C-alpha positions in Angstrom: -22.8 -22.0 -6.4 -21.1 -24.5 -4.1 -17.3 -24.6 -4.3 -16.0 -27.9 -5.6 -13.6 -29.8 -3.4 -10.0 -29.3 -4.2 -8.4 -32.1 -6.1 -5.1 -33.7 -4.9 -3.4 -32.4 -8.0 -4.5 -28.8 -7.2 -3.4 -29.3 -3.6 0.0 -30.6 -4.6 0.4 -27.5 -6.9 -0.5 -25.1 -4.1 1.8 -27.0 -1.6 4.7 -26.8 -4.0 4.1 -23.0 -4.4 4.0 -22.5 -0.7 7.3 -24.5 -0.3 9.0 -22.5 -3.1 7.9 -19.2 -1.5 9.1 -20.2 1.9 12.5 -21.3 0.7 12.8 -18.2 -1.4 12.5 -16.0 1.6 15.8 -17.2 3.0 18.9 -15.9 1.4 21.1 -18.7 2.7 19.0 -21.3 0.8 19.2 -22.0 -2.9 16.4 -24.0 -4.4 17.8 -26.3 -7.1 14.8 -28.4 -8.1 11.2 -29.3 -7.0 9.8 -32.6 -8.1 6.1 -33.5 -7.7 5.5 -37.3 -7.3 9.2 -38.0 -7.6 10.5 -41.3 -8.8 11.6 -42.7 -5.4 11.2 -46.1 -3.9 8.5 -44.9 -1.5 5.3 -44.0 -3.2 4.0 -42.0 -0.3 6.4 -39.1 -1.0 4.5 -36.3 -2.8 7.2 -33.6 -3.2 11.0 -33.5 -3.1 12.8 -30.2 -3.0 16.5 -30.3 -3.6 18.1 -27.3 -1.9 21.6 -26.0 -1.0 22.6 -24.5 2.4 26.0 -22.9 2.2 27.0 -25.4 -0.5 25.6 -28.4 1.5 22.9 -30.3 -0.3 19.7 -31.3 1.4 16.5 -32.9 0.3 13.2 -31.7 1.7 10.9 -34.8 1.6 7.3 -33.7 1.8 4.0 -35.6 2.4 0.8 -33.8 1.6 -2.6 -34.6 3.3 -5.9 -32.9 2.6 -6.8 -32.9 6.3 -4.6 -31.5 9.0 -6.7 -32.9 11.9 -4.4 -34.4 14.6 -5.7 -37.9 14.1 -4.7 -37.8 10.4 -1.4 -36.0 11.2 -0.2 -38.5 13.7 -0.2 -41.5 11.4 1.2 -39.5 8.5 4.1 -38.3 10.6 5.1 -41.9 11.5 5.0 -42.9 7.9 7.0 -39.9 6.7 9.7 -40.5 9.3 9.9 -44.1 8.1 10.4 -42.9 4.5 13.1 -40.4 5.5 15.0 -43.0 7.6 15.9 -44.8 4.3 16.9 -41.7 2.3 20.1 -40.7 4.1 21.2 -37.9 6.5 20.4 -35.1 4.1 16.7 -35.9 3.9 14.5 -33.5 5.9 10.8 -34.6 6.6 8.2 -31.9 5.9 4.4 -32.3 6.4 2.1 -30.1 4.4 -1.7 -29.6 4.7 -4.3 -26.9 4.0 -4.4 -26.0 7.7 -2.6 -27.3 10.8 -4.1 -26.4 14.2 -1.9 -25.6 17.2 -2.4 -29.2 18.3 -1.3 -30.6 14.9 1.7 -28.3 14.8 2.7 -29.5 18.3 2.6 -33.1 17.0 4.9 -32.2 14.1 7.3 -30.5 16.5 7.2 -33.5 18.9 8.0 -35.9 16.0 10.8 -33.6 14.7 9.0 -33.1 11.4 8.9 -29.7 9.7 5.5 -28.4 8.6 3.9 -25.9 6.2 0.2 -25.1 5.8 -1.5 -23.1 3.2 -2.7 -20.5 5.7 0.9 -19.4 6.5 2.0 -21.5 9.4 5.4 -23.0 8.9 8.4 -24.5 10.8 11.6 -25.7 9.2 14.6 -26.7 11.4 17.7 -28.4 9.9 21.4 -27.7 9.5 21.8 -24.0 10.3 18.2 -23.2 9.2 15.5 -22.2 11.7 12.2 -20.9 10.4 9.0 -20.6 12.5 5.9 -18.7 11.5 2.5 -18.7 13.1 -0.8 -17.3 11.9 -3.5 -16.7 14.6 -6.6 -17.1 12.5 -8.2 -20.3 11.5 -9.5 -20.6 7.9 -13.3 -20.0 7.7 -14.1 -23.7 6.8 -12.1 -25.0 9.8 -13.7 -22.4 12.0 -17.2 -23.4 10.9 -16.4 -27.1 11.6 -15.2 -26.2 15.1 -18.2 -24.0 15.9 -20.5 -26.7 14.7 -19.1 -28.9 17.5 -20.5 -26.5 20.1 -24.0 -25.8 18.7 -26.9 -26.5 21.1 -27.6 -30.2 20.2 -23.9 -31.1 20.1 -23.3 -29.1 23.4 -25.8 -31.4 25.1 -23.6 -34.3 24.2 -20.4 -32.5 25.4 -21.9 -31.6 28.7 -22.7 -35.3 29.4 -19.2 -36.3 28.4 -17.6 -33.6 30.5 -19.4 -34.6 33.7 -17.1 -37.6 33.9 -14.5 -37.6 31.1 -13.1 -41.0 31.9 -16.4 -42.7 31.6 -16.9 -44.6 28.3 -20.2 -44.3 26.5 -21.9 -46.4 23.8 -23.4 -44.3 21.1 -27.0 -45.3 21.9 -26.6 -44.7 25.6 -25.0 -41.3 25.0 -27.8 -40.3 22.7 -30.5 -41.2 25.2 -28.8 -39.5 28.1 -28.1 -36.3 26.1 -31.6 -36.3 24.5 -30.3 -36.1 20.9 -30.3 -38.3 17.8 -27.8 -40.9 17.0 -26.7 -38.8 14.1 -25.8 -35.9 16.4 -23.7 -38.2 18.6 -21.9 -39.6 15.6 -21.0 -36.2 14.4 -19.7 -35.2 17.8 -17.8 -38.5 18.1 -16.1 -37.9 14.7 -15.2 -34.3 15.7 -13.7 -35.4 19.0 -11.7 -38.2 17.5 -10.3 -36.1 14.6 -9.0 -33.6 17.1 -7.8 -36.3 19.5 -9.9 -34.9 22.3 -11.7 -38.3 22.5 -10.8 -41.9 22.2 -12.6 -45.2 21.8 -12.1 -48.2 24.0 -13.8 -51.5 24.1 -16.4 -49.9 26.4 -17.1 -46.9 24.1 -16.2 -43.2 23.6 -14.5 -41.3 26.4 -12.6 -37.9 26.6 -8.9 -38.2 26.5 -8.2 -34.4 26.5 -11.1 -32.8 28.4 -9.1 -29.6 29.2 -8.3 -29.0 25.5 -12.0 -29.5 24.6 -13.1 -27.1 27.3 -10.5 -24.5 26.3 -11.7 -24.6 22.7 -15.3 -24.4 23.7 -14.6 -21.5 26.0 -12.8 -19.6 23.2 -15.7 -20.1 20.8 -18.5 -19.7 23.3 -21.2 -17.1 22.8 -24.1 -16.6 25.3 -27.2 -18.7 24.4 -29.8 -17.0 22.2 -32.9 -16.0 23.9 -34.9 -13.1 25.4 -32.9 -11.3 28.2 -35.1 -9.5 30.7 -34.0 -7.1 33.4 -36.0 -6.7 36.6 -35.9 -5.1 40.0 -37.0 -6.7 43.2 -37.3 -5.4 46.7 -36.4 -8.8 48.2 -32.9 -9.2 49.5 -30.7 -11.7 51.4 -32.5 -14.7 53.0 -35.9 -13.5 51.9 -34.8 -13.5 48.2 -33.0 -16.8 48.6 -36.0 -18.6 50.2 -38.4 -17.3 47.5 -36.1 -18.2 44.7 -35.5 -21.7 46.0 -39.3 -22.3 46.2 -39.6 -21.6 42.5 -36.4 -23.5 41.4 -37.2 -26.5 43.6 -40.7 -27.0 42.1 -41.4 -30.0 40.0 -39.7 -29.3 36.5 -42.8 -30.5 34.6 -44.6 -27.4 35.9 -41.9 -24.8 35.1 -38.2 -24.7 34.5 -36.0 -22.1 36.2 -32.4 -22.4 37.4 -29.7 -20.2 38.9 -27.2 -19.2 36.2 -23.8 -17.4 35.9 -22.7 -15.6 39.1 -25.8 -16.9 41.0 -25.0 -20.5 40.1 -21.3 -20.0 40.9 -22.3 -18.8 44.4 -23.6 -22.3 45.1 -21.0 -24.3 43.2 -17.8 -22.5 44.1 -18.3 -19.2 45.9 -15.9 -16.5 44.8 -17.6 -13.1 45.5 -21.1 -11.8 45.6 -22.5 -9.6 42.9 -25.4 -7.2 43.2 -27.4 -8.9 40.5 -29.0 -12.4 40.5 -29.1 -14.4 37.2 -31.5 -17.1 36.0 -32.4 -19.2 33.0 -36.1 -19.9 32.8 -38.7 -21.1 30.3 -41.9 -19.1 29.9 -43.7 -20.8 32.8 -40.6 -20.5 35.0 -40.4 -16.8 34.2 -43.9 -16.2 35.4 -43.3 -18.0 38.6 -40.1 -16.0 39.2 -42.0 -12.8 38.5 -44.7 -13.7 41.0 -42.6 -15.1 43.9 -39.7 -12.6 43.6 -42.0 -9.7 43.1 -40.2 -8.7 39.9 -40.9 -5.4 38.1 -39.4 -4.5 34.7 -36.5 -2.2 35.2 -34.7 -0.4 32.3 -32.2 0.9 34.8 -30.8 -0.4 38.1 -31.9 -4.0 37.6 -30.9 -6.5 40.2 -32.4 -9.6 38.6 -31.7 -10.8 35.1 -33.7 -13.7 33.6 -32.9 -15.2 30.2 -35.5 -17.3 28.4 -33.2 -19.3 26.1 -34.2 -20.8 22.8 -32.1 -23.9 23.7 -34.1 -25.9 26.2 -31.2 -28.3 26.4 -29.6 -26.0 29.0 -32.2 -27.4 31.5 -31.0 -31.0 31.0 -27.7 -30.4 32.8 -28.4 -29.0 36.3 -27.2 -29.7 39.8 -28.8 -29.0 43.2 -26.1 -28.3 45.7 -28.7 -27.4 48.4 -32.5 -28.1 48.6 -34.2 -26.0 46.0 -30.9 -24.3 44.8 -31.1 -25.7 41.3 -28.2 -24.4 39.2 -26.7 -24.8 35.7 -24.0 -27.5 35.8 -20.4 -26.6 36.3 -19.6 -26.6 32.6 -22.4 -24.2 31.6 -21.7 -22.0 34.6 -18.0 -21.8 33.7 -18.8 -20.8 30.1 -21.3 -18.2 31.1 -18.9 -16.7 33.6 -16.1 -16.6 31.0 -18.0 -14.2 28.8 -19.2 -12.0 31.7 -16.2 -9.6 31.8 -13.0 -9.6 33.8 -14.6 -10.4 37.1 -16.5 -13.2 35.4 -13.3 -14.7 34.2 -11.8 -14.6 37.6 -14.9 -16.4 39.0 -14.7 -18.9 36.1 -11.1 -19.8 36.8 -11.9 -20.3 40.5 -14.8 -22.5 39.5 -12.6 -24.5 37.2 -10.0 -25.1 39.9 -12.7 -26.2 42.4 -15.0 -28.3 40.1 -13.3 -29.0 36.8 -9.8 -30.2 37.6 -9.4 -33.6 35.8 
């Protein structure tokens, strides 16, 4: 059975409970009264808590929002500060939501507004009171929404946007370039705007915070699903490179194969050689690689790894830094390196400094 959305009344009740519990943890604070939907001149105020700090009265003025996405938070903070400005020096603004991401928490801090979320994050700073509490984990629903932004079809859109973050895109043009539906672009657009990673100008959608987007993608990234095959070849050095480039440089309608991971990084931003070569390939590309590189299956001691991904969108974002040396783009290469162990992370950071500094 699907869980019914929480009503505003239920959310107000949980918010009041979280506020009461937080205040109760501090011996120096005495809670005198909590009012839901108080009779004040400003109807936007959802909760007022009247407290005492060493015999000095204060009023915690709280606004509750069902969404803690940065775009929703920014406007609500301005409104809340405006309310408080008319209530006297003892009024302390507090923003409450089911969950506040680190970016949303930073917005509250920047605007000098306290915050509480129902996951356990909190910050109250006033008088002689300083409380700050952080919870590392995202709630499952928020985590699912974030992960959906990086699923294969959405990732095709993100890779296009990250090629040139300052470029503005119309929805139709972006869908055609990324090879996805208008619906997929609209979903990605909404996710980027909610998190303030993207903005809309008269010319269309562009990325305002590409580094924040890439950091979040990196932290959620898992290697593409597909068949991973380990091989051994007797070819080395220039002989291997020449044979590989013959396959990779062939017309893509015949077969698709590209350098990936450390092998792609060698062409994009050399950091250090590894003893293993990495490729993505479709079924036809795999056969061509096996033939030209003289590959034999190797349960041990492999020096060539080919992944046949379920996501064919990976082949839409490639670069060719030298004739025939077709590689995954800088974004995909960075992500694959990041999950390739400690040495991979070092190579990823080097690639980011060289190719992904915006």
